[in-house]
N, CA, C and O atoms as a GROMACS GRO file, in nm:
protein
  544
    1MET      N    1   1.494   2.058  -1.944
    1MET     CA    2   1.367   1.987  -1.944
    1MET      C    3   1.385   1.842  -1.985
    1MET      O    4   1.318   1.753  -1.932
    2SER      N    5   1.474   1.817  -2.079
    2SER     CA    6   1.493   1.680  -2.125
    2SER      C    7   1.555   1.592  -2.016
    2SER      O    8   1.526   1.473  -2.009
    3SER      N    9   1.640   1.650  -1.930
    3SER     CA   10   1.698   1.570  -1.821
    3SER      C   11   1.591   1.531  -1.719
    3SER      O   12   1.598   1.422  -1.663
    4LEU      N   13   1.494   1.618  -1.693
    4LEU     CA   14   1.385   1.583  -1.604
    4LEU      C   15   1.303   1.469  -1.662
    4LEU      O   16   1.262   1.378  -1.590
    5PHE      N   17   1.278   1.474  -1.792
    5PHE     CA   18   1.205   1.367  -1.859
    5PHE      C   19   1.280   1.235  -1.848
    5PHE      O   20   1.219   1.130  -1.828
    6LYS      N   21   1.412   1.239  -1.863
    6LYS     CA   22   1.492   1.118  -1.852
    6LYS      C   23   1.484   1.058  -1.711
    6LYS      O   24   1.475   0.937  -1.695
    7ILE      N   25   1.487   1.145  -1.610
    7ILE     CA   26   1.477   1.098  -1.472
    7ILE      C   27   1.342   1.031  -1.448
    7ILE      O   28   1.335   0.924  -1.389
    8ILE      N   29   1.235   1.095  -1.494
    8ILE     CA   30   1.101   1.039  -1.477
    8ILE      C   31   1.088   0.908  -1.552
    8ILE      O   32   1.035   0.810  -1.499
    9LYS      N   33   1.137   0.904  -1.675
    9LYS     CA   34   1.128   0.783  -1.756
    9LYS      C   35   1.210   0.669  -1.694
    9LYS      O   36   1.168   0.554  -1.697
   10LYS      N   37   1.325   0.703  -1.639
   10LYS     CA   38   1.414   0.603  -1.580
   10LYS      C   39   1.353   0.543  -1.452
   10LYS      O   40   1.376   0.426  -1.423
   11ASN      N   41   1.278   0.621  -1.377
   11ASN     CA   42   1.224   0.577  -1.249
   11ASN      C   43   1.074   0.554  -1.251
   11ASN      O   44   1.010   0.562  -1.146
   12TYR      N   45   1.016   0.527  -1.365
   12TYR     CA   46   0.871   0.515  -1.376
   12TYR      C   47   0.808   0.410  -1.284
   12TYR      O   48   0.695   0.432  -1.240
   13PRO      N   49   0.871   0.298  -1.252
   13PRO     CA   50   0.804   0.203  -1.163
   13PRO      C   51   0.776   0.256  -1.022
   13PRO      O   52   0.689   0.204  -0.954
   14LEU      N   53   0.849   0.358  -0.979
   14LEU     CA   54   0.824   0.414  -0.846
   14LEU      C   55   0.696   0.497  -0.843
   14LEU      O   56   0.630   0.503  -0.739
   15ILE      N   57   0.662   0.559  -0.952
   15ILE     CA   58   0.545   0.647  -0.956
   15ILE      C   59   0.416   0.572  -0.921
   15ILE      O   60   0.339   0.623  -0.840
   16PRO      N   61   0.388   0.453  -0.977
   16PRO     CA   62   0.265   0.383  -0.937
   16PRO      C   63   0.262   0.346  -0.789
   16PRO      O   64   0.157   0.354  -0.726
   17ALA      N   65   0.377   0.306  -0.732
   17ALA     CA   66   0.380   0.271  -0.590
   17ALA      C   67   0.350   0.392  -0.503
   17ALA      O   68   0.273   0.382  -0.407
   18LEU      N   69   0.410   0.505  -0.535
   18LEU     CA   70   0.383   0.627  -0.458
   18LEU      C   71   0.238   0.671  -0.474
   18LEU      O   72   0.173   0.710  -0.376
   19THR      N   73   0.188   0.666  -0.594
   19THR     CA   74   0.049   0.706  -0.620
   19THR      C   75  -0.047   0.616  -0.544
   19THR      O   76  -0.143   0.664  -0.484
   20TRP      N   77  -0.021   0.486  -0.547
   20TRP     CA   78  -0.107   0.391  -0.475
   20TRP      C   79  -0.103   0.416  -0.325
   20TRP      O   80  -0.206   0.411  -0.258
   21GLY      N   81   0.015   0.444  -0.272
   21GLY     CA   82   0.028   0.474  -0.130
   21GLY      C   83  -0.051   0.598  -0.090
   21GLY      O   84  -0.117   0.600   0.014
   22PHE      N   85  -0.043   0.702  -0.172
   22PHE     CA   86  -0.120   0.823  -0.143
   22PHE      C   87  -0.270   0.799  -0.158
   22PHE      O   88  -0.349   0.857  -0.084
   23LEU      N   89  -0.310   0.715  -0.253
   23LEU     CA   90  -0.451   0.680  -0.268
   23LEU      C   91  -0.502   0.609  -0.142
   23LEU      O   92  -0.611   0.638  -0.093
   24ILE      N   93  -0.423   0.516  -0.091
   24ILE     CA   94  -0.461   0.446   0.033
   24ILE      C   95  -0.475   0.546   0.147
   24ILE      O   96  -0.574   0.542   0.221
   25LEU      N   97  -0.378   0.634   0.163
   25LEU     CA   98  -0.387   0.733   0.270
   25LEU      C   99  -0.509   0.823   0.254
   25LEU      O  100  -0.577   0.854   0.352
   26TYR      N  101  -0.537   0.864   0.132
   26TYR     CA  102  -0.654   0.949   0.108
   26TYR      C  103  -0.784   0.875   0.144
   26TYR      O  104  -0.869   0.929   0.215
   27LEU      N  105  -0.796   0.752   0.096
   27LEU     CA  106  -0.920   0.677   0.120
   27LEU      C  107  -0.941   0.641   0.267
   27LEU      O  108  -1.054   0.633   0.314
   28THR      N  109  -0.832   0.620   0.339
   28THR     CA  110  -0.846   0.578   0.479
   28THR      C  111  -0.850   0.692   0.578
   28THR      O  112  -0.893   0.674   0.691
   29LEU      N  113  -0.806   0.810   0.537
   29LEU     CA  114  -0.800   0.921   0.632
   29LEU      C  115  -0.900   1.034   0.604
   29LEU      O  116  -0.915   1.125   0.685
   30ARG      N  117  -0.967   1.029   0.491
   30ARG     CA  118  -1.063   1.136   0.463
   30ARG      C  119  -1.187   1.118   0.549
   30ARG      O  120  -1.220   1.006   0.588
   31PRO      N  121  -1.255   1.228   0.580
   31PRO     CA  122  -1.377   1.217   0.660
   31PRO      C  123  -1.483   1.131   0.589
   31PRO      O  124  -1.501   1.142   0.468
   32LYS      N  125  -1.550   1.048   0.665
   32LYS     CA  126  -1.651   0.960   0.610
   32LYS      C  127  -1.781   1.035   0.591
   32LYS      O  128  -1.824   1.112   0.678
   33LYS      N  129  -1.844   1.014   0.476
   33LYS     CA  130  -1.972   1.077   0.445
   33LYS      C  131  -2.079   0.970   0.438
   33LYS      O  132  -2.049   0.851   0.428
   34SER      N  133  -2.204   1.011   0.443
   34SER     CA  134  -2.313   0.914   0.438
   34SER      C  135  -2.318   0.844   0.302
   34SER      O  136  -2.369   0.732   0.294
   35VAL      N  137  -2.267   0.907   0.197
   35VAL     CA  138  -2.267   0.842   0.066
   35VAL      C  139  -2.160   0.734   0.056
   35VAL      O  140  -2.160   0.655  -0.038
   36ASP      N  141  -2.068   0.730   0.152
   36ASP     CA  142  -1.964   0.628   0.152
   36ASP      C  143  -2.016   0.491   0.197
   36ASP      O  144  -1.949   0.390   0.177
   37ILE      N  145  -2.133   0.488   0.255
   37ILE     CA  146  -2.188   0.362   0.306
   37ILE      C  147  -2.232   0.278   0.187
   37ILE      O  148  -2.313   0.321   0.106
   38LEU      N  149  -2.177   0.158   0.180
   38LEU     CA  150  -2.201   0.068   0.068
   38LEU      C  151  -2.309  -0.032   0.107
   38LEU      O  152  -2.301  -0.096   0.212
   39THR      N  153  -2.408  -0.044   0.022
   39THR     CA  154  -2.513  -0.144   0.044
   39THR      C  155  -2.480  -0.264  -0.044
   39THR      O  156  -2.474  -0.253  -0.166
   40LEU      N  157  -2.459  -0.378   0.020
   40LEU     CA  158  -2.423  -0.498  -0.052
   40LEU      C  159  -2.546  -0.581  -0.086
   40LEU      O  160  -2.647  -0.573  -0.016
   41PRO      N  161  -2.539  -0.659  -0.192
   41PRO     CA  162  -2.648  -0.752  -0.220
   41PRO      C  163  -2.663  -0.852  -0.104
   41PRO      O  164  -2.567  -0.877  -0.031
   42PHE      N  165  -2.781  -0.906  -0.088
   42PHE     CA  166  -2.808  -0.993   0.027
   42PHE      C  167  -2.713  -1.112   0.035
   42PHE      O  168  -2.681  -1.157   0.145
   43TRP      N  169  -2.667  -1.162  -0.079
   43TRP     CA  170  -2.579  -1.280  -0.077
   43TRP      C  171  -2.434  -1.245  -0.042
   43TRP      O  172  -2.351  -1.335  -0.025
   44LEU      N  173  -2.403  -1.116  -0.031
   44LEU     CA  174  -2.268  -1.073   0.010
   44LEU      C  175  -2.265  -1.008   0.147
   44LEU      O  176  -2.159  -0.967   0.194
   45GLU      N  177  -2.380  -0.997   0.212
   45GLU     CA  178  -2.389  -0.923   0.338
   45GLU      C  179  -2.301  -0.980   0.449
   45GLU      O  180  -2.254  -0.905   0.533
   46GLY      N  181  -2.279  -1.109   0.451
   46GLY     CA  182  -2.200  -1.169   0.558
   46GLY      C  183  -2.050  -1.158   0.539
   46GLY      O  184  -1.973  -1.185   0.632
   47LEU      N  185  -2.006  -1.117   0.420
   47LEU     CA  186  -1.863  -1.110   0.393
   47LEU      C  187  -1.802  -0.981   0.450
   47LEU      O  188  -1.864  -0.875   0.445
   48PRO      N  189  -1.682  -0.991   0.503
   48PRO     CA  190  -1.614  -0.871   0.555
   48PRO      C  191  -1.546  -0.794   0.440
   48PRO      O  192  -1.424  -0.798   0.426
   49ILE      N  193  -1.626  -0.725   0.360
   49ILE     CA  194  -1.576  -0.654   0.243
   49ILE      C  195  -1.470  -0.551   0.282
   49ILE      O  196  -1.373  -0.531   0.210
   50ASP      N  197  -1.489  -0.486   0.396
   50ASP     CA  198  -1.392  -0.387   0.443
   50ASP      C  199  -1.255  -0.450   0.463
   50ASP      O  200  -1.154  -0.394   0.420
   51LYS      N  201  -1.251  -0.565   0.525
   51LYS     CA  202  -1.123  -0.632   0.551
   51LYS      C  203  -1.062  -0.683   0.420
   51LYS      O  204  -0.941  -0.680   0.402
   52LEU      N  205  -1.148  -0.729   0.330
   52LEU     CA  206  -1.099  -0.774   0.200
   52LEU      C  207  -1.037  -0.658   0.123
   52LEU      O  208  -0.934  -0.676   0.056
   53ALA      N  209  -1.098  -0.541   0.131
   53ALA     CA  210  -1.043  -0.422   0.064
   53ALA      C  211  -0.907  -0.386   0.124
   53ALA      O  212  -0.814  -0.355   0.049
   54HIS      N  213  -0.894  -0.391   0.256
   54HIS     CA  214  -0.764  -0.364   0.319
   54HIS      C  215  -0.660  -0.464   0.270
   54HIS      O  216  -0.549  -0.426   0.233
   55PHE      N  217  -0.696  -0.590   0.270
   55PHE     CA  218  -0.607  -0.698   0.227
   55PHE      C  219  -0.558  -0.674   0.084
   55PHE      O  220  -0.439  -0.682   0.057
   56VAL      N  221  -0.651  -0.646  -0.006
   56VAL     CA  222  -0.617  -0.629  -0.148
   56VAL      C  223  -0.538  -0.500  -0.171
   56VAL      O  224  -0.438  -0.503  -0.243
   57PHE      N  225  -0.580  -0.389  -0.112
   57PHE     CA  226  -0.512  -0.262  -0.136
   57PHE      C  227  -0.368  -0.265  -0.086
   57PHE      O  228  -0.277  -0.218  -0.156
   58TRP      N  229  -0.346  -0.319   0.033
   58TRP     CA  230  -0.209  -0.324   0.085
   58TRP      C  231  -0.126  -0.426   0.010
   58TRP      O  232  -0.006  -0.405  -0.010
   59GLY      N  233  -0.186  -0.536  -0.034
   59GLY     CA  234  -0.114  -0.634  -0.114
   59GLY      C  235  -0.068  -0.576  -0.248
   59GLY      O  236   0.044  -0.600  -0.292
   60ILE      N  237  -0.156  -0.499  -0.311
   60ILE     CA  238  -0.120  -0.433  -0.437
   60ILE      C  239  -0.008  -0.332  -0.412
   60ILE      O  240   0.084  -0.321  -0.493
   61TRP      N  241  -0.017  -0.260  -0.302
   61TRP     CA  242   0.087  -0.161  -0.271
   61TRP      C  243   0.223  -0.228  -0.258
   61TRP      O  244   0.323  -0.179  -0.312
   62TYR      N  245   0.229  -0.342  -0.186
   62TYR     CA  246   0.357  -0.412  -0.174
   62TYR      C  247   0.404  -0.464  -0.310
   62TYR      O  248   0.524  -0.463  -0.338
   63GLY      N  249   0.312  -0.509  -0.393
   63GLY     CA  250   0.348  -0.554  -0.527
   63GLY      C  251   0.410  -0.444  -0.610
   63GLY      O  252   0.508  -0.466  -0.681
   64LEU      N  253   0.353  -0.324  -0.601
   64LEU     CA  254   0.410  -0.210  -0.674
   64LEU      C  255   0.548  -0.174  -0.619
   64LEU      O  256   0.639  -0.141  -0.695
   65TYR      N  257   0.562  -0.179  -0.488
   65TYR     CA  258   0.692  -0.152  -0.424
   65TYR      C  259   0.795  -0.256  -0.471
   65TYR      O  260   0.907  -0.219  -0.506
   66SER      N  261   0.757  -0.381  -0.472
   66SER     CA  262   0.849  -0.486  -0.516
   66SER      C  263   0.886  -0.470  -0.662
   66SER      O  264   1.000  -0.496  -0.701
   67ASN      N  265   0.790  -0.426  -0.742
   67ASN     CA  266   0.819  -0.405  -0.883
   67ASN      C  267   0.932  -0.303  -0.901
   67ASN      O  268   1.019  -0.320  -0.986
   68PHE      N  269   0.930  -0.198  -0.821
   68PHE     CA  270   1.037  -0.098  -0.831
   68PHE      C  271   1.171  -0.159  -0.791
   68PHE      O  272   1.270  -0.140  -0.861
   69TYR      N  273   1.175  -0.230  -0.679
   69TYR     CA  274   1.303  -0.281  -0.631
   69TYR      C  275   1.354  -0.400  -0.711
   69TYR      O  276   1.475  -0.420  -0.721
   70LEU      N  277   1.265  -0.477  -0.768
   70LEU     CA  278   1.311  -0.588  -0.850
   70LEU      C  279   1.366  -0.540  -0.984
   70LEU      O  280   1.451  -0.606  -1.044
   71SER      N  281   1.318  -0.427  -1.031
   71SER     CA  282   1.363  -0.379  -1.161
   71SER      C  283   1.465  -0.266  -1.150
   71SER      O  284   1.500  -0.206  -1.251
   72ARG      N  285   1.513  -0.237  -1.031
   72ARG     CA  286   1.600  -0.120  -1.013
   72ARG      C  287   1.732  -0.132  -1.088
   72ARG      O  288   1.784  -0.030  -1.134
   73ASN      N  289   1.790  -0.251  -1.104
   73ASN     CA  290   1.915  -0.263  -1.177
   73ASN      C  291   1.895  -0.231  -1.325
   73ASN      O  292   1.988  -0.184  -1.391
   74ASP      N  293   1.776  -0.255  -1.376
   74ASP     CA  294   1.746  -0.219  -1.514
   74ASP      C  295   1.732  -0.069  -1.529
   74ASP      O  296   1.732  -0.018  -1.641
   75LEU      N  297   1.720   0.002  -1.419
   75LEU     CA  298   1.702   0.147  -1.424
   75LEU      C  299   1.833   0.222  -1.405
   75LEU      O  300   1.832   0.344  -1.390
   76GLY      N  301   1.944   0.151  -1.406
   76GLY     CA  302   2.073   0.217  -1.390
   76GLY      C  303   2.105   0.251  -1.246
   76GLY      O  304   2.188   0.339  -1.221
   77MET      N  305   2.041   0.184  -1.151
   77MET     CA  306   2.063   0.215  -1.010
   77MET      C  307   2.151   0.110  -0.943
   77MET      O  308   2.161   0.107  -0.820
   78SER      N  309   2.215   0.023  -1.022
   78SER     CA  310   2.293  -0.085  -0.964
   78SER      C  311   2.410  -0.036  -0.880
   78SER      O  312   2.460  -0.110  -0.795
   79LYS      N  313   2.455   0.087  -0.904
   79LYS     CA  314   2.566   0.137  -0.823
   79LYS      C  315   2.523   0.165  -0.679
   79LYS      O  316   2.607   0.176  -0.590
   80PHE      N  317   2.391   0.177  -0.656
   80PHE     CA  318   2.340   0.203  -0.521
   80PHE      C  319   2.300   0.075  -0.449
   80PHE      O  320   2.294   0.072  -0.326
   81PHE      N  321   2.271  -0.032  -0.524
   81PHE     CA  322   2.222  -0.155  -0.465
   81PHE      C  323   2.308  -0.272  -0.513
   81PHE      O  324   2.355  -0.273  -0.627
   82ASN      N  325   2.327  -0.369  -0.425
   82ASN     CA  326   2.413  -0.482  -0.459
   82ASN      C  327   2.342  -0.590  -0.540
   82ASN      O  328   2.396  -0.638  -0.639
   83ARG      N  329   2.223  -0.629  -0.499
   83ARG     CA  330   2.153  -0.740  -0.563
   83ARG      C  331   2.011  -0.700  -0.595
   83ARG      O  332   1.957  -0.604  -0.539
   84ARG      N  333   1.950  -0.775  -0.686
   84ARG     CA  334   1.809  -0.754  -0.715
   84ARG      C  335   1.727  -0.813  -0.601
   84ARG      O  336   1.752  -0.925  -0.558
   85GLY      N  337   1.628  -0.737  -0.554
   85GLY     CA  338   1.537  -0.788  -0.452
   85GLY      C  339   1.605  -0.823  -0.321
   85GLY      O  340   1.570  -0.925  -0.262
   86ASP      N  341   1.696  -0.744  -0.274
   86ASP     CA  342   1.766  -0.770  -0.149
   86ASP      C  343   1.666  -0.789  -0.035
   86ASP      O  344   1.569  -0.714  -0.024
   87LYS      N  345   1.689  -0.889   0.048
   87LYS     CA  346   1.596  -0.921   0.158
   87LYS      C  347   1.580  -0.806   0.256
   87LYS      O  348   1.470  -0.782   0.307
   88LYS      N  349   1.688  -0.736   0.281
   88LYS     CA  350   1.681  -0.624   0.375
   88LYS      C  351   1.586  -0.515   0.323
   88LYS      O  352   1.509  -0.458   0.400
   89GLU      N  353   1.592  -0.488   0.194
   89GLU     CA  354   1.503  -0.387   0.136
   89GLU      C  355   1.359  -0.434   0.132
   89GLU      O  356   1.267  -0.355   0.150
   90ARG      N  357   1.338  -0.563   0.108
   90ARG     CA  358   1.202  -0.618   0.113
   90ARG      C  359   1.146  -0.606   0.255
   90ARG      O  360   1.031  -0.567   0.274
   91LEU      N  361   1.228  -0.641   0.353
   91LEU     CA  362   1.185  -0.631   0.492
   91LEU      C  363   1.157  -0.486   0.529
   91LEU      O  364   1.060  -0.458   0.601
   92TRP      N  365   1.239  -0.394   0.482
   92TRP     CA  366   1.217  -0.252   0.507
   92TRP      C  367   1.081  -0.209   0.452
   92TRP      O  368   1.007  -0.136   0.518
   93GLY      N  369   1.048  -0.254   0.331
   93GLY     CA  370   0.918  -0.221   0.273
   93GLY      C  371   0.803  -0.275   0.356
   93GLY      O  372   0.703  -0.207   0.376
   94ILE      N  373   0.818  -0.399   0.404
   94ILE     CA  374   0.714  -0.460   0.487
   94ILE      C  375   0.695  -0.380   0.615
   94ILE      O  376   0.582  -0.350   0.654
   95VAL      N  377   0.804  -0.345   0.681
   95VAL     CA  378   0.797  -0.270   0.807
   95VAL      C  379   0.733  -0.132   0.785
   95VAL      O  380   0.648  -0.090   0.864
   96VAL      N  381   0.774  -0.063   0.679
   96VAL     CA  382   0.719   0.070   0.652
   96VAL      C  383   0.569   0.061   0.623
   96VAL      O  384   0.492   0.145   0.670
   97MET      N  385   0.528  -0.038   0.546
   97MET     CA  386   0.385  -0.050   0.512
   97MET      C  387   0.301  -0.090   0.632
   97MET      O  388   0.191  -0.038   0.650
   98ILE      N  389   0.350  -0.180   0.714
   98ILE     CA  390   0.276  -0.215   0.836
   98ILE      C  391   0.271  -0.095   0.930
   98ILE      O  392   0.168  -0.069   0.992
   99GLY      N  393   0.381  -0.023   0.939
   99GLY     CA  394   0.382   0.100   1.019
   99GLY      C  395   0.282   0.202   0.967
   99GLY      O  396   0.217   0.271   1.046
  100THR      N  397   0.270   0.213   0.836
  100THR     CA  398   0.172   0.304   0.777
  100THR      C  399   0.031   0.261   0.813
  100THR      O  400  -0.054   0.344   0.845
  101GLY      N  401   0.006   0.130   0.809
  101GLY     CA  402  -0.126   0.079   0.849
  101GLY      C  403  -0.157   0.110   0.994
  101GLY      O  404  -0.270   0.148   1.027
  102ALA      N  405  -0.059   0.095   1.082
  102ALA     CA  406  -0.078   0.128   1.224
  102ALA      C  407  -0.101   0.277   1.241
  102ALA      O  408  -0.186   0.318   1.320
  103PHE      N  409  -0.025   0.358   1.168
  103PHE     CA  410  -0.043   0.503   1.172
  103PHE      C  411  -0.185   0.542   1.130
  103PHE      O  412  -0.247   0.628   1.191
  104VAL      N  413  -0.235   0.478   1.025
  104VAL     CA  414  -0.370   0.507   0.977
  104VAL      C  415  -0.473   0.475   1.084
  104VAL      O  416  -0.563   0.554   1.110
  105GLU      N  417  -0.460   0.360   1.148
  105GLU     CA  418  -0.559   0.320   1.249
  105GLU      C  419  -0.555   0.412   1.370
  105GLU      O  420  -0.660   0.450   1.422
  106VAL      N  421  -0.437   0.448   1.416
  106VAL     CA  422  -0.425   0.540   1.530
  106VAL      C  423  -0.480   0.678   1.492
  106VAL      O  424  -0.549   0.741   1.571
  107THR      N  425  -0.448   0.722   1.372
  107THR     CA  426  -0.496   0.853   1.326
  107THR      C  427  -0.648   0.853   1.314
  107THR      O  428  -0.712   0.951   1.352
  108GLN      N  429  -0.705   0.745   1.262
  108GLN     CA  430  -0.851   0.736   1.253
  108GLN      C  431  -0.915   0.745   1.391
  108GLN      O  432  -1.021   0.806   1.407
  109PHE      N  433  -0.853   0.686   1.489
  109PHE     CA  434  -0.906   0.689   1.625
  109PHE      C  435  -0.907   0.832   1.680
  109PHE      O  436  -1.006   0.876   1.739
  110TYR      N  437  -0.797   0.903   1.662
  110TYR     CA  438  -0.785   1.036   1.720
  110TYR      C  439  -0.857   1.145   1.640
  110TYR      O  440  -0.904   1.243   1.698
  111LEU      N  441  -0.868   1.129   1.508
  111LEU     CA  442  -0.936   1.231   1.429
  111LEU      C  443  -1.087   1.228   1.447
  111LEU      O  444  -1.153   1.332   1.442
  112ASN      N  445  -1.142   1.110   1.469
  112ASN     CA  446  -1.286   1.096   1.492
  112ASN      C  447  -1.366   1.161   1.380
  112ASN      O  448  -1.456   1.242   1.405
  113TRP      N  449  -1.334   1.126   1.256
  113TRP     CA  450  -1.403   1.178   1.138
  113TRP      C  451  -1.505   1.079   1.083
  113TRP      O  452  -1.540   1.085   0.966
  114GLY      N  453  -1.551   0.990   1.166
  114GLY     CA  454  -1.649   0.892   1.121
  114GLY      C  455  -1.587   0.761   1.078
  114GLY      O  456  -1.658   0.666   1.045
  115ARG      N  457  -1.456   0.754   1.077
  115ARG     CA  458  -1.386   0.630   1.044
  115ARG      C  459  -1.367   0.550   1.172
  115ARG      O  460  -1.344   0.607   1.278
  116GLU      N  461  -1.376   0.420   1.159
  116GLU     CA  462  -1.358   0.334   1.276
  116GLU      C  463  -1.216   0.278   1.275
  116GLU      O  464  -1.172   0.216   1.178
  117ALA      N  465  -1.146   0.300   1.383
  117ALA     CA  466  -1.013   0.243   1.400
  117ALA      C  467  -1.029   0.101   1.451
  117ALA      O  468  -1.081   0.080   1.561
  118GLU      N  469  -0.985   0.004   1.373
  118GLU     CA  470  -0.998  -0.137   1.411
  118GLU      C  471  -0.864  -0.207   1.392
  118GLU      O  472  -0.798  -0.191   1.290
  119TRP      N  473  -0.827  -0.285   1.492
  119TRP     CA  474  -0.704  -0.362   1.481
  119TRP      C  475  -0.719  -0.470   1.375
  119TRP      O  476  -0.619  -0.516   1.319
  120ALA      N  477  -0.842  -0.512   1.347
  120ALA     CA  478  -0.864  -0.611   1.242
  120ALA      C  479  -0.826  -0.554   1.105
  120ALA      O  480  -0.783  -0.629   1.017
  121ASP      N  481  -0.842  -0.423   1.087
  121ASP     CA  482  -0.798  -0.360   0.962
  121ASP      C  483  -0.646  -0.371   0.948
  121ASP      O  484  -0.595  -0.402   0.841
  122LEU      N  485  -0.575  -0.344   1.056
  122LEU     CA  486  -0.429  -0.356   1.054
  122LEU      C  487  -0.388  -0.501   1.028
  122LEU      O  488  -0.291  -0.526   0.956
  123LEU      N  489  -0.460  -0.596   1.085
  123LEU     CA  490  -0.432  -0.737   1.060
  123LEU      C  491  -0.454  -0.771   0.913
  123LEU      O  492  -0.374  -0.844   0.854
  124ALA      N  493  -0.561  -0.718   0.853
  124ALA     CA  494  -0.587  -0.742   0.711
  124ALA      C  495  -0.479  -0.677   0.624
  124ALA      O  496  -0.436  -0.735   0.524
  125ASP      N  497  -0.436  -0.557   0.662
  125ASP     CA  498  -0.326  -0.490   0.590
  125ASP      C  499  -0.201  -0.577   0.592
  125ASP      O  500  -0.138  -0.601   0.490
  126THR      N  501  -0.167  -0.623   0.711
  126THR     CA  502  -0.047  -0.704   0.730
  126THR      C  503  -0.055  -0.835   0.652
  126THR      O  504   0.043  -0.877   0.590
  127ALA      N  505  -0.171  -0.898   0.654
  127ALA     CA  506  -0.189  -1.023   0.579
  127ALA      C  507  -0.173  -0.999   0.430
  127ALA      O  508  -0.109  -1.079   0.360
  128GLY      N  509  -0.228  -0.890   0.379
  128GLY     CA  510  -0.214  -0.858   0.237
  128GLY      C  511  -0.069  -0.835   0.200
  128GLY      O  512  -0.025  -0.879   0.094
  129ILE      N  513   0.003  -0.767   0.285
  129ILE     CA  514   0.145  -0.740   0.259
  129ILE      C  515   0.224  -0.871   0.257
  129ILE      O  516   0.303  -0.894   0.165
  130PHE      N  517   0.203  -0.956   0.358
  130PHE     CA  518   0.278  -1.080   0.366
  130PHE      C  519   0.244  -1.176   0.251
  130PHE      O  520   0.334  -1.240   0.196
  131ILE      N  521   0.119  -1.185   0.215
  131ILE     CA  522   0.082  -1.272   0.103
  131ILE      C  523   0.144  -1.220  -0.027
  131ILE      O  524   0.195  -1.299  -0.107
  132ALA      N  525   0.140  -1.089  -0.047
  132ALA     CA  526   0.204  -1.031  -0.167
  132ALA      C  527   0.354  -1.056  -0.164
  132ALA      O  528   0.414  -1.085  -0.268
  133ALA      N  529   0.416  -1.045  -0.047
  133ALA     CA  530   0.561  -1.069  -0.036
  133ALA      C  531   0.595  -1.214  -0.067
  133ALA      O  532   0.697  -1.242  -0.130
  134ILE      N  533   0.511  -1.305  -0.024
  134ILE     CA  534   0.536  -1.448  -0.050
  134ILE      C  535   0.523  -1.477  -0.199
  134ILE      O  536   0.607  -1.547  -0.256
  135PHE      N  537   0.419  -1.425  -0.263
  135PHE     CA  538   0.396  -1.454  -0.403
  135PHE      C  539   0.485  -1.373  -0.496
  135PHE      O  540   0.505  -1.412  -0.611
  136TRP      N  541   0.538  -1.261  -0.450
  136TRP     CA  542   0.623  -1.181  -0.537
  136TRP      C  543   0.758  -1.246  -0.545
  136TRP      O  544   0.847  -1.196  -0.614
   0.00000   0.00000   0.00000
């Protein structure tokens, strides 16, 4: 039992990234209910809150992913990776996250659970990822 605890403690930065990714998948793929409809105050009605949410959620996800890879040498994983924040691994994260966004939009289209598949959502996801990658 203590070795399992050591593994979890050693790899703790990965847990938030995985949890956030599953939260995104849950929120974007669950069937839409009438209680999910958000009524905004009149002064916010013109803002694309949906796109802003996509932008922020995917940006946070990339930030959590980067946190794991930037701190991996501190976790005793240096024998598996050469440098901190290797560009190839950052690019891999970007590709996987954009692919996940595309998967979500295609799945929303085919499931027809009340969710709208929009390419603008994928664009917002991608923008959030790239902005987080630039600032990270």
